[in-house]
C-alpha positions as CSV (number, residue, x, y, z in Angstrom):
1,X,70.7,-48.2,203.3
2,X,68.9,-45.8,200.9
3,X,70.9,-44.7,197.8
4,X,70.6,-41.0,197.1
5,X,73.6,-40.0,194.9
6,X,75.4,-41.9,192.1
7,X,78.3,-41.2,189.8
8,X,79.7,-43.7,187.4
9,X,83.3,-44.2,186.3
10,X,85.2,-41.9,188.6
11,X,89.0,-42.3,189.1
12,X,89.6,-44.6,192.1
13,X,92.5,-42.3,193.3
14,X,92.5,-38.5,193.1
15,X,95.8,-37.5,194.7
16,X,98.0,-40.3,193.5
17,X,100.6,-38.5,191.3
18,X,99.9,-39.0,187.6
19,X,103.2,-38.4,185.7
20,X,101.7,-38.5,182.2
21,X,98.4,-37.3,180.7
22,X,97.6,-40.7,179.2
23,X,98.1,-42.4,182.5
24,X,95.8,-39.8,184.2
25,X,93.1,-40.1,181.6
26,X,93.2,-43.9,181.5
27,X,93.6,-44.5,185.3
28,X,91.3,-47.2,186.7
29,X,87.7,-46.1,187.6
30,X,85.0,-47.2,189.9
31,X,81.4,-46.2,190.8
32,X,80.0,-44.1,193.6
33,X,76.6,-44.9,195.1
34,X,76.1,-43.0,198.3
35,X,73.5,-44.5,200.6
36,X,72.1,-43.3,203.9
37,X,71.0,-45.3,206.9
38,X,68.0,-43.7,208.5
39,X,68.6,-45.6,211.7
40,X,72.2,-44.6,212.6
41,X,72.9,-41.8,210.1
42,X,75.9,-43.5,208.5
43,X,76.5,-42.6,204.8
44,X,78.6,-45.0,202.7
45,X,79.5,-45.7,199.1
46,X,77.9,-49.1,198.8
47,X,79.6,-49.6,195.4
48,X,83.1,-49.2,196.9
49,X,85.8,-51.8,196.2
50,X,88.9,-51.4,198.5
51,X,90.9,-53.7,196.3
52,X,91.1,-50.9,193.7
53,X,93.4,-48.8,195.9
54,X,97.2,-48.5,195.8
55,X,98.2,-46.2,198.7
56,X,102.0,-45.6,198.4
57,X,104.6,-42.9,198.6
58,X,103.1,-41.5,195.4
59,X,100.0,-40.6,197.3
60,X,100.3,-36.8,197.6
61,X,97.7,-35.8,200.3
62,X,99.6,-33.1,202.2
63,X,98.2,-29.6,202.6
64,X,101.4,-28.5,204.4
65,X,102.5,-26.0,201.7
66,X,99.7,-23.6,202.5
67,X,100.3,-20.9,205.2
68,X,96.5,-21.0,205.9
69,X,96.5,-24.7,206.6
70,X,99.7,-24.6,208.6
71,X,98.3,-21.9,210.9
72,X,95.3,-24.1,211.5
73,X,97.4,-27.2,212.1
74,X,99.6,-25.4,214.6
75,X,96.5,-23.9,216.4
76,X,94.9,-27.4,216.6
77,X,98.1,-29.0,217.9
78,X,98.5,-26.3,220.6
79,X,94.8,-26.7,221.6
80,X,95.1,-30.5,222.0
81,X,98.3,-30.1,224.0
82,X,96.8,-27.7,226.4
83,X,93.4,-29.5,226.6
84,X,94.8,-32.9,227.3
85,X,98.1,-32.0,228.9
86,X,100.2,-33.6,226.2
87,X,103.6,-33.0,227.5
88,X,106.3,-35.6,227.6
89,X,103.7,-38.2,226.6
90,X,103.6,-41.0,224.0
91,X,101.5,-40.2,221.0
92,X,100.3,-42.6,218.2
93,X,99.0,-41.2,214.9
94,X,97.1,-43.5,212.6
95,X,97.1,-42.3,209.0
96,X,99.9,-39.8,209.6
97,X,100.5,-38.9,205.9
98,X,103.9,-37.2,205.6
99,X,104.1,-36.9,209.4
100,X,103.7,-33.2,209.7
101,X,101.0,-33.1,212.4
102,X,102.6,-35.8,214.6
103,X,105.9,-34.0,214.4
104,X,104.2,-30.8,215.4
105,X,102.6,-32.4,218.5
106,X,106.0,-33.8,219.5
107,X,107.9,-30.6,218.9
108,X,105.4,-28.3,220.7
109,X,104.7,-30.6,223.6
110,X,108.1,-32.4,224.0
111,X,106.4,-35.6,223.3
112,X,107.4,-39.0,221.7
113,X,105.5,-40.3,218.7
114,X,104.9,-43.1,216.4
115,X,103.0,-42.8,213.1
116,X,101.5,-45.3,210.7
117,X,101.0,-44.6,207.0
118,X,102.1,-46.3,203.8
119,X,102.4,-42.9,202.1
120,X,105.1,-41.6,204.5
121,X,108.3,-40.5,202.7
122,X,111.4,-40.4,204.9
123,X,113.3,-38.2,202.5
124,X,110.9,-35.4,203.0
125,X,111.2,-35.4,206.8
126,X,113.5,-32.6,207.8
127,X,112.5,-32.5,211.5
128,X,115.1,-31.9,214.2
129,X,113.4,-34.3,216.6
130,X,113.8,-37.6,214.5
131,X,115.1,-39.3,217.6
132,X,111.7,-38.9,219.3
133,X,109.4,-39.8,216.3
134,X,109.2,-43.1,214.5
135,X,107.3,-43.9,211.3
136,X,106.0,-47.2,210.1
137,X,105.2,-47.3,206.4
138,X,102.2,-49.5,206.7
139,X,98.5,-49.5,207.5
140,X,97.6,-49.6,211.2
141,X,96.1,-53.0,212.1
142,X,95.8,-55.6,214.8
143,X,99.5,-56.5,214.4
144,X,100.4,-53.1,215.8
145,X,98.2,-53.2,218.9
146,X,101.2,-53.7,221.2
147,X,102.1,-50.1,220.6
148,X,100.8,-48.0,223.5
149,X,100.1,-44.3,223.6
150,X,98.7,-41.7,226.0
151,X,97.0,-40.0,223.0
152,X,95.8,-41.7,219.9
153,X,95.3,-39.4,216.9
154,X,93.6,-40.2,213.6
155,X,93.1,-37.3,211.2
156,X,91.3,-37.5,207.8
157,X,91.6,-41.3,207.6
158,X,88.4,-42.9,208.9
159,X,86.5,-41.7,205.8
160,X,88.9,-43.9,203.7
161,X,87.9,-47.0,205.7
162,X,85.0,-49.2,204.6
163,X,84.5,-51.2,207.8
164,X,84.6,-48.3,210.2
165,X,83.2,-50.0,213.3
166,X,85.7,-52.9,212.9
167,X,88.5,-50.3,212.7
168,X,87.4,-48.3,215.7
169,X,86.9,-51.5,217.7
170,X,90.4,-52.6,216.9
171,X,91.7,-49.3,218.4
172,X,89.4,-49.9,221.4
173,X,90.8,-53.4,221.8
174,X,94.4,-52.1,221.8
175,X,93.6,-49.8,224.8
176,X,92.1,-52.5,227.0
177,X,91.9,-51.1,230.5
178,X,93.9,-48.0,229.8
179,X,90.8,-45.8,230.4
180,X,92.7,-42.5,230.7
181,X,93.9,-42.7,227.1
182,X,92.5,-39.9,224.9
183,X,91.5,-40.8,221.3
184,X,91.1,-38.0,218.8
185,X,89.6,-38.3,215.3
186,X,89.1,-35.7,212.6
187,X,86.9,-36.4,209.5
188,X,85.2,-34.3,206.9
189,X,81.7,-33.1,208.1
190,X,79.1,-34.8,205.9
191,X,76.5,-32.2,207.0
192,X,78.6,-29.5,205.5
193,X,79.0,-31.4,202.2
194,X,75.2,-32.1,202.0
195,X,74.1,-28.6,203.0
196,X,76.5,-26.9,200.5
197,X,75.6,-29.3,197.7
198,X,79.4,-29.9,197.5
199,X,79.5,-32.8,195.0
200,X,83.3,-32.0,194.6
201,X,83.8,-33.3,198.1
202,X,82.5,-36.8,197.1
203,X,85.2,-39.0,195.6
204,X,86.1,-42.6,195.4
205,X,88.7,-42.7,198.3
206,X,86.0,-41.4,200.7
207,X,83.8,-44.5,201.2
208,X,82.5,-43.4,204.6
209,X,80.8,-40.1,205.6
210,X,79.9,-38.9,209.1
211,X,77.9,-36.2,210.7
212,X,78.4,-35.3,214.4
213,X,75.6,-37.7,215.4
214,X,76.6,-40.7,213.4
215,X,80.3,-40.3,214.4
216,X,79.3,-40.1,218.1
217,X,77.1,-43.2,217.7
218,X,79.9,-45.1,216.2
219,X,82.3,-44.3,219.1
220,X,79.6,-45.1,221.7
221,X,78.9,-48.5,220.0
222,X,82.6,-49.3,220.3
223,X,82.7,-48.6,224.0
224,X,84.1,-45.0,224.1
225,X,82.8,-42.2,226.2
226,X,82.8,-38.9,224.3
227,X,84.5,-36.0,226.0
228,X,84.1,-33.4,223.2
229,X,82.6,-33.1,219.7
230,X,83.2,-29.9,217.6
231,X,83.8,-28.5,214.2
232,X,86.6,-26.3,212.8
233,X,88.2,-25.0,209.6
234,X,85.2,-23.1,208.4
235,X,83.0,-26.0,209.7
236,X,84.5,-28.4,207.1
237,X,86.2,-30.7,209.7
238,X,84.4,-32.6,212.4
239,X,86.4,-33.5,215.5
240,X,85.8,-36.0,218.3
241,X,87.7,-36.7,221.5
242,X,86.8,-39.8,223.6
243,X,88.0,-42.1,226.3
244,X,87.6,-45.9,226.4
245,X,85.0,-47.0,228.9
246,X,83.5,-50.2,230.2
247,X,80.2,-51.0,228.5
248,X,78.2,-48.8,226.3
249,X,77.1,-45.2,227.1
250,X,73.9,-44.4,225.1
251,X,73.4,-40.8,226.3
252,X,73.7,-38.5,223.3
253,X,76.4,-35.8,223.4
254,X,74.9,-32.3,223.3
255,X,76.6,-31.4,219.9
256,X,74.9,-34.2,218.1
257,X,72.1,-33.6,215.6
258,X,69.1,-35.9,215.4
259,X,68.5,-38.4,212.6
260,X,65.6,-36.3,211.3
261,X,67.9,-33.3,210.8
262,X,70.5,-35.4,208.9
263,X,67.7,-37.1,206.9
264,X,66.6,-33.6,205.9
265,X,70.1,-32.7,204.7
266,X,70.3,-35.9,202.6
267,X,66.9,-35.2,201.0
268,X,67.9,-31.6,200.3
269,X,71.1,-32.8,198.6
270,X,69.2,-35.4,196.6
271,X,66.7,-32.9,195.3
272,X,69.1,-30.0,194.6
273,X,72.5,-31.4,193.5
274,X,71.6,-31.7,189.8
275,X,70.7,-28.0,189.8
276,X,74.2,-27.2,191.1
277,X,75.7,-29.4,188.4
278,X,73.7,-27.7,185.6
279,X,74.6,-24.3,186.9
280,X,78.3,-25.1,186.6
281,X,77.9,-26.6,183.2
282,X,76.2,-23.4,182.0
283,X,79.0,-21.3,183.5
284,X,81.7,-23.2,181.7
285,X,79.8,-23.2,178.5
286,X,79.5,-19.4,178.7
287,X,83.1,-18.9,179.5
288,X,84.2,-21.1,176.6
289,X,81.8,-19.3,174.2
290,X,83.3,-15.8,174.9
291,X,86.9,-17.1,175.0
292,X,87.7,-16.5,178.7
293,X,90.5,-18.5,180.3
294,X,89.5,-20.3,183.4
295,X,91.8,-22.2,185.8
296,X,91.1,-24.1,189.0
297,X,93.2,-23.4,192.1
298,X,93.8,-26.5,194.2
299,X,94.9,-29.8,192.5
300,X,93.7,-32.3,195.1
301,X,90.7,-34.5,195.4
302,X,88.2,-31.6,195.2
303,X,89.5,-30.7,191.7
304,X,89.4,-34.3,190.5
305,X,85.8,-34.7,191.7
306,X,84.7,-31.4,190.3
307,X,86.2,-31.9,186.9
308,X,85.3,-35.5,186.4
309,X,81.7,-35.2,187.7
310,X,81.1,-32.3,185.3
311,X,83.2,-34.1,182.6
312,X,85.2,-30.9,182.0
313,X,87.6,-31.1,179.0
314,X,89.1,-28.2,177.2
315,X,87.0,-25.7,179.1
316,X,89.9,-25.7,181.5
317,X,93.5,-26.2,180.4
318,X,95.3,-25.9,183.7
319,X,94.9,-26.5,187.5
320,X,97.1,-24.5,189.9
321,X,98.6,-26.0,193.1
322,X,101.3,-24.6,195.4
323,X,102.5,-28.1,196.3
324,X,105.7,-28.6,194.2
325,X,105.3,-32.4,194.1
326,X,102.0,-32.0,192.2
327,X,103.3,-29.5,189.7
328,X,104.0,-31.1,186.3
329,X,101.6,-34.0,187.0
330,X,98.1,-34.4,185.6
331,X,94.5,-34.6,187.0
332,X,93.2,-38.1,187.2
333,X,90.3,-38.9,184.8
334,X,90.5,-35.7,182.7
335,X,94.2,-34.9,182.2
336,X,94.6,-31.2,182.9
337,X,98.2,-30.3,183.8
338,X,98.9,-29.1,187.3
339,X,101.0,-26.0,187.3
340,X,102.8,-23.7,189.8
341,X,101.2,-20.3,190.6
342,X,104.0,-18.5,188.7
343,X,102.7,-20.1,185.5
344,X,99.7,-17.7,185.6
345,X,102.0,-14.7,185.1
346,X,102.2,-15.6,181.4
347,X,99.0,-17.5,181.1
348,X,96.9,-14.6,182.5
349,X,93.6,-16.3,183.4
350,X,90.4,-14.3,183.3
351,X,88.8,-16.5,186.1
352,X,90.3,-18.4,189.0
353,X,88.0,-20.9,190.7
354,X,89.0,-21.5,194.3
355,X,88.3,-25.2,195.2
356,X,88.2,-24.4,198.9
357,X,87.0,-21.0,200.1
358,X,89.1,-21.2,203.2
359,X,92.1,-20.4,200.9
360,X,90.4,-17.5,199.1
361,X,92.3,-14.7,200.8
362,X,95.6,-16.6,200.4
363,X,95.0,-17.1,196.7
364,X,93.8,-13.5,196.2
365,X,97.0,-12.2,197.7
366,X,99.1,-14.6,195.6
367,X,97.5,-13.2,192.5
368,X,98.0,-9.6,193.6
369,X,101.7,-10.3,194.3
370,X,102.0,-11.6,190.7
371,X,100.3,-8.5,189.3
372,X,97.2,-10.4,188.3
373,X,93.6,-9.3,188.9
374,X,91.4,-12.2,187.6
375,X,87.8,-12.8,188.7
376,X,88.2,-15.0,191.8
377,X,85.2,-17.3,192.2
378,X,84.6,-19.7,195.1
379,X,83.4,-23.1,194.1
380,X,80.9,-23.0,197.0
381,X,77.7,-20.9,197.3
382,X,74.0,-21.2,196.7
383,X,73.6,-24.2,199.0
384,X,71.7,-24.3,202.2
385,X,74.8,-23.5,204.3
């Protein structure tokens, strides 16, 4: 493993709710040292310590308050239902969060489901099909391999797991000879992060990073045959669908990039990310000097990584988020308060920085509806992508 990016002393959780500023500022920290394997393409934080984490009901990961995200989730659910004939089937979701996607699959396809996640909160589940969906507030492990499904779903979870091959092999072992079972995973696309110099997409919870090629190689190593490999959500998300097989299939899937391409992306990030950091530091220095008010929109992991990596203090007073459960809490590591969009009607910011450009139109319309016309600036840009 060849290290290529290091950040010291970052919060070990970025979407765990911080009820007080002092708690947020003094929250435990860890180091990031991303390293790249030039043989298989895997990228990992080799300084990661899983013992620092405390996943619980206070872990607020959901994006389900955004109309943009909900439209994507519904479109993805319908696509999976049609593609794999998921009707009246048994579905397992590993890392189901608050259960929205599993419920959607079961509602739209008349399916039955079971989800695993220690962050599930039953009081927030208002589904009308509770008799067909069961949730286990625990991490999925070997003790649950007796549960069988026609479709196994795992979205935005594998990147949180350090021993990825061991985890995927556990799932493969649970399937045994059920070779028609479909396994679907969704992870952030590392190629997108590297090509866009997106240092705000690198945070402590994410200890494992995959490109199309490295993800496919992982699944083939664990005795899966890949049926599809694609990207979505402005190419930020990488998807894989696979079936268990006997033995190892070493033929690359057509959507995989080669190791040389990924190595080039890693080298590009290593050479250029400091330029991106300095550009943002100059921007904030200029805004502070002329007295312009700047807010971030999006109080999740991207905001925490962005602000803590740049060590932003009073240059930004507030972070906006539409999730009501985040409002009134504070950003881990730096302590900015997370506020509702309506707060901006009196605060009147000069600049709104959009932490994910996929929400740009949604945020612009929200500002227009409040009678505001700030400069709206995407955090992305000027990278290779």
